[in-house]
Every structure is written in C-alpha cells, then in structure tokens.
C-alpha positions as CSV (number, residue, x, y, z in Angstrom):
1,X,-27.5,22.0,3.5
2,X,-24.7,21.7,1.0
3,X,-21.3,21.4,2.7
4,X,-19.3,22.5,-0.1
5,X,-19.0,26.3,0.6
6,X,-15.8,28.4,1.2
7,X,-16.7,28.7,4.9
8,X,-16.9,25.0,5.3
9,X,-14.5,23.4,2.6
10,X,-11.8,25.8,3.7
11,X,-11.7,25.0,7.3
12,X,-9.9,22.4,9.6
13,X,-12.1,19.3,9.4
14,X,-12.1,16.6,12.5
15,X,-11.2,13.5,10.4
16,X,-11.8,10.0,11.8
17,X,-9.9,7.1,10.3
18,X,-11.0,3.6,11.2
19,X,-8.6,1.0,9.8
20,X,-8.3,-2.5,10.2
21,X,-4.8,-2.3,11.5
22,X,-2.5,0.6,12.0
23,X,1.1,0.0,12.3
24,X,2.9,3.5,12.4
25,X,6.1,1.6,11.0
26,X,4.5,0.8,7.7
27,X,3.5,3.0,4.7
28,X,-0.1,1.3,4.1
29,X,-3.0,3.3,2.8
30,X,-4.1,4.0,6.4
31,X,-0.7,5.5,7.3
32,X,-0.4,7.5,3.9
33,X,-4.3,8.8,4.6
34,X,-3.5,9.8,8.2
35,X,-0.1,11.7,7.5
36,X,-1.5,13.4,4.5
37,X,-4.8,14.7,5.9
38,X,-2.6,15.8,9.0
39,X,-0.4,17.6,6.7
40,X,-3.1,19.2,4.9
41,X,-4.1,21.0,8.2
42,X,-6.9,18.7,9.4
43,X,-7.4,17.3,12.7
44,X,-6.9,13.5,12.5
45,X,-7.8,10.8,14.9
46,X,-7.3,7.1,14.3
47,X,-9.5,4.5,15.9
48,X,-8.2,1.0,15.9
49,X,-7.0,-2.0,17.9
50,X,-3.7,-3.5,19.0
51,X,-4.3,-6.4,16.6
52,X,-1.6,-7.0,14.1
53,X,1.1,-4.6,15.5
54,X,4.4,-6.1,16.7
55,X,5.4,-5.4,20.3
56,X,3.8,-5.2,23.6
57,X,1.3,-2.6,24.6
58,X,3.7,-0.2,26.3
59,X,6.0,-0.3,23.0
60,X,3.1,0.4,20.9
61,X,1.9,3.1,22.8
62,X,5.4,4.8,22.8
63,X,5.4,4.6,19.0
64,X,1.9,6.1,18.8
65,X,2.9,9.1,20.9
66,X,5.7,10.0,18.2
67,X,2.9,10.5,15.8
68,X,1.5,13.9,15.1
69,X,-2.1,13.0,15.5
70,X,-3.9,10.8,18.2
71,X,-4.3,7.0,17.8
72,X,-6.9,5.4,20.1
73,X,-6.7,1.5,20.4
74,X,-9.1,-1.2,21.9
75,X,-7.7,-4.3,23.6
76,X,-11.4,-5.8,23.6
77,X,-11.2,-7.5,20.4
78,X,-11.8,-11.4,19.5
79,X,-9.7,-12.3,16.6
80,X,-10.6,-15.1,14.3
81,X,-8.0,-15.4,11.7
82,X,-7.8,-11.9,10.0
83,X,-11.2,-11.0,11.3
84,X,-11.5,-8.9,14.4
85,X,-15.0,-8.7,16.4
86,X,-14.8,-5.8,18.9
87,X,-16.6,-5.8,22.2
88,X,-15.6,-2.3,23.4
89,X,-18.5,0.0,24.1
90,X,-16.0,2.7,25.3
91,X,-14.6,3.1,21.8
92,X,-18.1,4.0,20.3
93,X,-18.3,6.8,23.0
94,X,-14.8,8.2,21.9
95,X,-15.7,8.2,18.4
96,X,-19.1,10.0,19.4
97,X,-17.2,12.5,21.5
98,X,-14.8,13.2,18.6
99,X,-17.8,14.0,16.4
100,X,-16.0,13.7,12.9
101,X,-17.0,15.6,10.2
102,X,-15.8,13.0,7.7
103,X,-14.6,9.6,8.3
104,X,-12.4,7.0,6.5
105,X,-13.4,3.5,7.0
106,X,-10.6,1.4,5.7
107,X,-11.0,-2.4,5.3
108,X,-14.1,-2.8,7.1
109,X,-14.6,-6.3,6.3
110,X,-11.9,-7.2,8.7
111,X,-14.5,-6.3,11.5
112,X,-13.6,-3.1,13.1
113,X,-15.1,-0.7,10.4
114,X,-18.1,-2.7,10.0
115,X,-18.8,-2.7,13.8
116,X,-17.9,1.0,14.4
117,X,-19.5,2.8,11.6
118,X,-22.5,3.0,13.3
119,X,-21.1,5.2,16.0
120,X,-20.5,7.9,13.6
121,X,-22.8,11.0,13.5
122,X,-25.6,10.7,11.0
123,X,-24.3,13.9,9.4
124,X,-20.8,12.5,8.9
125,X,-19.8,11.6,5.3
126,X,-18.1,8.2,5.1
127,X,-15.5,7.1,2.6
128,X,-15.0,3.5,2.7
129,X,-12.0,1.4,1.2
130,X,-11.6,-2.1,0.2
131,X,-8.5,-4.0,-0.8
132,X,-8.6,-7.3,-2.7
133,X,-9.9,-9.8,0.0
134,X,-9.4,-13.5,-1.1
135,X,-9.4,-14.5,2.4
136,X,-12.8,-13.4,3.0
137,X,-14.4,-15.5,0.5
138,X,-15.8,-19.1,1.0
139,X,-19.4,-20.4,2.2
140,X,-20.6,-18.6,5.4
141,X,-17.6,-16.4,5.6
142,X,-18.6,-15.0,2.1
143,X,-22.1,-14.4,3.2
144,X,-21.1,-12.7,6.5
145,X,-18.3,-10.5,4.7
146,X,-20.8,-9.6,1.9
147,X,-23.4,-8.5,4.4
148,X,-20.8,-6.3,6.2
149,X,-19.7,-4.7,3.0
150,X,-23.2,-4.1,1.9
151,X,-23.9,-2.3,5.1
152,X,-20.9,0.0,5.0
153,X,-21.5,0.6,1.2
154,X,-24.9,1.8,2.0
155,X,-23.6,4.3,4.6
156,X,-20.9,5.7,2.5
157,X,-20.9,8.4,0.0
158,X,-17.7,7.0,-1.8
159,X,-16.3,3.5,-2.0
160,X,-12.6,3.6,-3.1
161,X,-10.8,0.4,-4.5
162,X,-7.1,-0.2,-5.4
163,X,-7.2,-2.7,-8.1
164,X,-9.7,-3.7,-11.3
165,X,-10.3,-6.9,-9.5
166,X,-11.4,-5.3,-6.1
167,X,-13.6,-2.8,-8.1
168,X,-15.4,-5.7,-9.8
169,X,-15.7,-7.5,-6.5
170,X,-16.9,-4.6,-4.5
171,X,-19.1,-3.5,-7.5
172,X,-21.0,-6.8,-7.2
173,X,-21.5,-6.0,-3.5
174,X,-22.7,-2.4,-4.2
175,X,-25.5,-3.5,-6.8
176,X,-27.0,-0.9,-9.3
177,X,-28.1,1.2,-6.6
178,X,-24.8,2.1,-5.1
179,X,-22.5,1.3,-8.0
180,X,-22.0,5.0,-8.8
181,X,-20.2,5.3,-5.4
182,X,-17.4,3.0,-6.4
183,X,-14.1,4.4,-7.7
184,X,-10.8,3.1,-8.5
185,X,-8.1,5.1,-6.9
186,X,-5.2,2.7,-7.0
187,X,-2.9,2.5,-4.0
188,X,-2.0,6.5,-2.9
189,X,1.3,7.2,-1.8
190,X,3.3,10.2,-0.6
191,X,6.0,11.3,-3.0
192,X,7.6,13.4,-0.2
193,X,8.4,10.3,1.7
194,X,10.6,9.1,-1.2
195,X,12.4,12.3,-1.6
196,X,16.0,13.2,-0.3
197,X,17.2,9.8,0.7
198,X,20.5,8.1,-0.3
199,X,20.8,4.8,-1.7
200,X,22.3,2.2,0.6
201,X,26.0,2.3,0.2
202,X,26.6,-1.2,-1.0
203,X,24.0,-0.6,-3.8
204,X,25.6,2.7,-4.7
205,X,29.0,1.1,-4.9
206,X,27.7,-1.7,-7.2
207,X,25.7,0.7,-9.5
208,X,29.2,2.5,-10.1
209,X,30.8,-0.6,-11.4
210,X,27.8,-2.0,-13.5
211,X,26.0,-0.6,-16.4
212,X,22.4,-1.8,-15.4
213,X,21.3,-2.3,-11.8
214,X,18.2,-4.5,-11.3
215,X,16.6,-4.3,-7.9
216,X,13.8,-6.2,-6.1
217,X,12.4,-4.8,-2.9
218,X,10.0,-6.9,-0.9
219,X,10.0,-8.4,2.5
220,X,11.5,-12.0,2.1
221,X,9.1,-14.9,2.9
222,X,8.9,-18.4,1.5
223,X,5.6,-17.5,-0.3
224,X,7.2,-15.4,-2.7
225,X,9.6,-17.9,-4.2
226,X,12.5,-15.5,-4.2
227,X,14.9,-18.4,-4.6
228,X,13.3,-19.0,-8.1
229,X,13.2,-15.3,-9.0
230,X,17.2,-15.2,-8.0
231,X,18.0,-18.2,-10.2
232,X,16.5,-16.4,-13.2
233,X,18.6,-13.2,-12.3
234,X,21.6,-15.5,-11.9
235,X,21.3,-16.6,-15.4
236,X,20.9,-13.0,-16.7
237,X,23.9,-11.9,-14.9
238,X,25.7,-14.8,-16.1
239,X,25.2,-13.8,-19.8
240,X,25.5,-10.1,-18.9
241,X,28.8,-9.4,-17.1
242,X,27.7,-5.5,-17.0
243,X,24.5,-6.1,-14.9
244,X,24.2,-6.0,-11.1
245,X,21.4,-7.1,-8.8
246,X,20.2,-5.8,-5.6
247,X,17.6,-7.3,-3.2
248,X,16.2,-5.4,-0.2
249,X,14.1,-7.2,2.5
250,X,16.1,-9.6,4.5
251,X,15.6,-10.0,8.3
252,X,16.7,-12.8,10.5
253,X,14.1,-15.3,9.5
254,X,15.2,-18.8,8.4
255,X,14.0,-18.1,4.8
256,X,16.1,-14.9,4.6
257,X,19.2,-16.8,5.7
258,X,18.5,-19.6,3.0
259,X,18.2,-16.9,0.5
260,X,21.2,-15.1,1.6
261,X,23.2,-18.6,1.6
262,X,22.0,-19.0,-2.3
263,X,23.0,-15.6,-3.3
264,X,26.2,-15.7,-1.5
265,X,27.2,-19.0,-3.1
266,X,26.3,-18.0,-6.5
267,X,29.0,-17.5,-9.2
268,X,27.7,-14.0,-9.6
269,X,27.6,-13.1,-6.0
270,X,30.2,-10.2,-6.5
271,X,27.7,-8.5,-8.6
272,X,24.8,-8.9,-6.1
273,X,23.9,-6.8,-2.9
274,X,21.9,-8.3,-0.1
275,X,20.2,-5.5,2.0
276,X,17.8,-5.5,5.0
277,X,14.7,-3.9,5.2
278,X,15.2,-0.2,4.6
279,X,13.3,2.8,5.1
280,X,11.3,4.5,2.6
281,X,13.7,7.3,1.9
282,X,16.5,4.8,1.3
283,X,14.1,2.7,-0.9
284,X,13.5,6.1,-2.9
285,X,17.4,6.4,-3.2
286,X,17.8,2.9,-4.5
287,X,15.0,3.2,-7.2
288,X,16.6,6.5,-8.3
289,X,19.9,4.5,-9.2
290,X,18.4,1.3,-10.7
291,X,17.5,0.3,-14.3
292,X,14.4,-1.4,-13.3
293,X,12.7,-3.3,-10.7
294,X,11.2,-6.9,-10.7
295,X,8.1,-7.8,-8.8
296,X,6.5,-11.3,-8.3
297,X,3.6,-9.7,-6.3
298,X,2.0,-6.4,-6.6
299,X,2.5,-3.9,-3.7
300,X,2.9,-0.1,-3.0
301,X,6.5,-0.6,-3.9
302,X,5.5,-0.5,-7.5
303,X,4.2,2.8,-7.3
304,X,7.2,4.0,-5.6
305,X,9.5,2.6,-8.1
306,X,7.6,4.1,-11.0
307,X,7.5,7.5,-9.1
308,X,11.4,7.5,-8.9
309,X,11.5,6.8,-12.8
310,X,12.5,3.3,-12.4
311,X,10.3,1.1,-14.7
312,X,8.8,-2.1,-13.2
313,X,8.7,-5.7,-14.6
314,X,5.9,-7.6,-13.1
315,X,4.7,-11.2,-13.0
316,X,1.8,-11.9,-15.3
317,X,-1.5,-12.4,-13.6
318,X,-0.9,-9.6,-11.1
319,X,-3.6,-6.7,-11.1
320,X,-1.2,-3.9,-12.2
321,X,-2.9,-3.2,-15.6
322,X,-4.1,0.4,-14.4
323,X,-0.4,1.0,-14.3
324,X,1.3,-0.9,-17.0
325,X,-1.4,0.2,-19.6
326,X,1.2,3.0,-19.9
327,X,4.3,1.7,-21.7
328,X,6.6,4.0,-20.0
329,X,5.7,2.4,-16.5
330,X,7.2,-1.1,-17.3
331,X,6.0,-4.4,-18.5
332,X,5.4,-8.0,-17.8
333,X,7.1,-11.3,-17.4
334,X,5.4,-14.7,-17.8
335,X,6.5,-16.5,-14.6
336,X,9.3,-16.4,-12.2
337,X,11.6,-18.9,-14.1
338,X,11.4,-16.7,-17.4
339,X,12.4,-13.3,-16.0
340,X,15.7,-13.5,-17.7
341,X,14.1,-14.4,-21.2
342,X,12.5,-10.9,-21.4
343,X,14.6,-8.8,-19.2
344,X,17.4,-7.6,-21.7
345,X,14.8,-6.4,-24.3
346,X,12.9,-4.8,-21.5
347,X,16.1,-2.9,-20.4
348,X,16.9,-1.8,-23.7
349,X,13.6,-0.3,-24.4
350,X,14.0,3.6,-24.3
351,X,12.1,5.2,-21.5
352,X,12.6,8.7,-20.0
353,X,12.5,8.7,-16.2
354,X,10.4,11.8,-16.2
355,X,7.9,10.2,-18.4
356,X,7.7,6.9,-16.2
357,X,7.4,9.1,-13.0
358,X,4.6,11.0,-14.6
359,X,2.4,7.7,-14.8
360,X,1.7,7.7,-11.0
361,X,1.2,11.4,-10.5
362,X,-2.6,10.9,-10.1
363,X,-1.8,8.5,-7.3
364,X,-0.2,11.0,-5.2
365,X,-2.1,11.0,-1.8
366,X,-3.0,14.6,-2.0
367,X,-4.3,14.2,-5.7
368,X,-6.5,11.5,-4.4
369,X,-7.6,12.8,-1.3
370,X,-8.6,16.4,-2.4
371,X,-11.5,15.4,-4.8
372,X,-12.5,12.7,-2.1
373,X,-13.0,15.3,0.5
374,X,-14.8,17.7,-2.1
375,X,-17.1,15.0,-3.0
376,X,-17.7,14.2,0.9
377,X,-18.5,17.8,1.6
378,X,-20.8,18.4,-1.3
379,X,-23.1,15.5,0.1
380,X,-26.6,17.0,0.8
381,X,-27.3,16.0,4.7
C-alpha cells in the first residue's frame, strides 16, 4: 500500500530511535530528533545502551524518567573502543513489541543500529543517519564498518548525512544502486531551545562596556588548542581596546585550570570572561549579544550561533562549506595563530542579524523531519 494518505500521515506514529549513545543532558542529533518528534505528537521510544553516559545506572535511570518519552537501555554490550557489540536478546523483543511504524537508526556503525535493525518490522521504513567517521577507518575495521553500513543502507529508505565529507563517504558505501537515498541534512537543531534565555551576567556586563564582544563556546579540552586560540585573541584585544572576549565551556579539569590561569594572567584579562559549561538557553542569550563567534572545530554550536544572528569565524579545513557559502553566515580564518589577522575586517563587514539567522532555517529540526517522515510514509511496502 502507499502509506501517504490523510488517514495515515496525519496520525500519531510509533517511532523508534536507535542511537549509538543517548545522553539526555546533550543536544546531539538523537536528542533533537527524539524531542522534536515527541513535540510533533508522535509516540517516541529510544532503544540504546548505558555506554557513553556519565553516572551510575541509578542516576541515568533517574534522568531518563524525566524525559517525556521512554528510553530503554541495554547493559549487555561489549565495548571495543567506540564500537559496541550488543548481546542482548531481550532488546530485540522490546523493539518487536513496540512495533514501530518508522525507525531512525543513528550512527549505526558504532554497532547498536547495525545489530538491532534486524528486529524492526519488515513494513517499518528506516531512516539512517551517519556522521563523519574517521575512527571507523583502517584495515579490518574499515571492512567491517563498510559491511555494517551497506547492510543498513540497503534496509533504509533515506540515509541522511551532516557534512559534505560524510556525504561523499556514505555515497561510496551506498554505490549507484542506493545513491539516491543519500541526502545532506546538516545538523538539525531546535530553535525553541535557544529562545528566551538570558546571557550569563558576567558576559552581559562585559558587553555593555565594549563595542565588540567575541565569544567561543566549546567544552575545554587539550586537543582543541584553545590556548593558541586565546593568544591570537589576546593580540586582537591588545590592538583593539574596544573589544572583549568571552569563552564558555570550562570545568574542573586540569586543562580548564591551565587555560583559566593563562587568561587571568593576561594583560587583557579585564576584558575577558571565563564561563563554565552553560545551558542551551544561556548559550542562545550569549550569542544574541555577541558580535561574532570563533570556532576551531565544527559543532552544532555553529548552527546555534548563526540562528541567533551571530556570524561565525571558522578554522579553514573544517567541513562547514554548506553554511559558509552564504556570506551572511560568516567566514574563515586560516589557522589558530592567525585569527587576529582576519578578525577586524570580518567584524567590520556589514551583516544583518535577521539575514544571518535565515541561513539556517532549513536546518530547523521540524523542517528536516517533516519531509523525511513524508518520504518514509510514501514508501511502497
């Protein structure tokens, strides 16, 4: 039958989400999809494991109970690096008992989706999602991951990717026979999550005494070389006394303490603000008062910044071309040591915040999910 008719497409659907990891405290694609689909009126159930979520089992269960949809987790998983090999027969029964009408299988190359897709009803349309997977490449691992990917792609009616690089990778796995299934969706986000929040008080106070506030919002870690990024920002602030800098994402790690000492010991420390990990509504508030944001790595935060009308400056080599092909969204800097060489010209380029925000409208979660559901429901089964 053709599923796309008013009686079917307008009803409340049972939707299974099978992600590699599901941490209720994050805003990754699995969280965005689950919350949005629930908000659209569908019955959502998440099938995952305890792997990758901080806290003990009881604490995780308490957090899960606070969600408006059910989360089922397996403890019977063997972890090999970032790969999970489940050996839980009961989870297959729970998936079959739910009898989903649509399934989202997210990051299946981590193991769970590749293993559990077989438990979905044969009439259930599958939408698979792949992120960039450099850690899945290399010799035997490449062969296994490619085998898993192709099995899921054959089963899927749509395969979504978040960057051009991932689209090329997945397109190669799909081959000519299934290439038409692969679509680039970017990283969907919920604009409502960013609305209504106030900026952190220290950042707001700084914004009132400088003409330009530059922000960096990312979890502090050694691999991001944020000390190099700050030294470039320090040079900019030294030359431009009307500029300020706020960095959010500090915790109690050794790297956070080291970076905090570097900033607090700087000659421009009076125009710098150090912030902890902050909630998404506060992040929205911060972006709305910022002149621009700087990024050494691509993340969902780039979409959040653009949505709030705050243009982004991204390190060259990152896969953000689908965003920055629009001049209103922002621009590039060549490397971390050279941010200050392009920053002032970037800030002086005229952009309207409304025009900047419009660049990412197509990545609003509902704008991504509604056509995906329509395509899934139109599949002949």
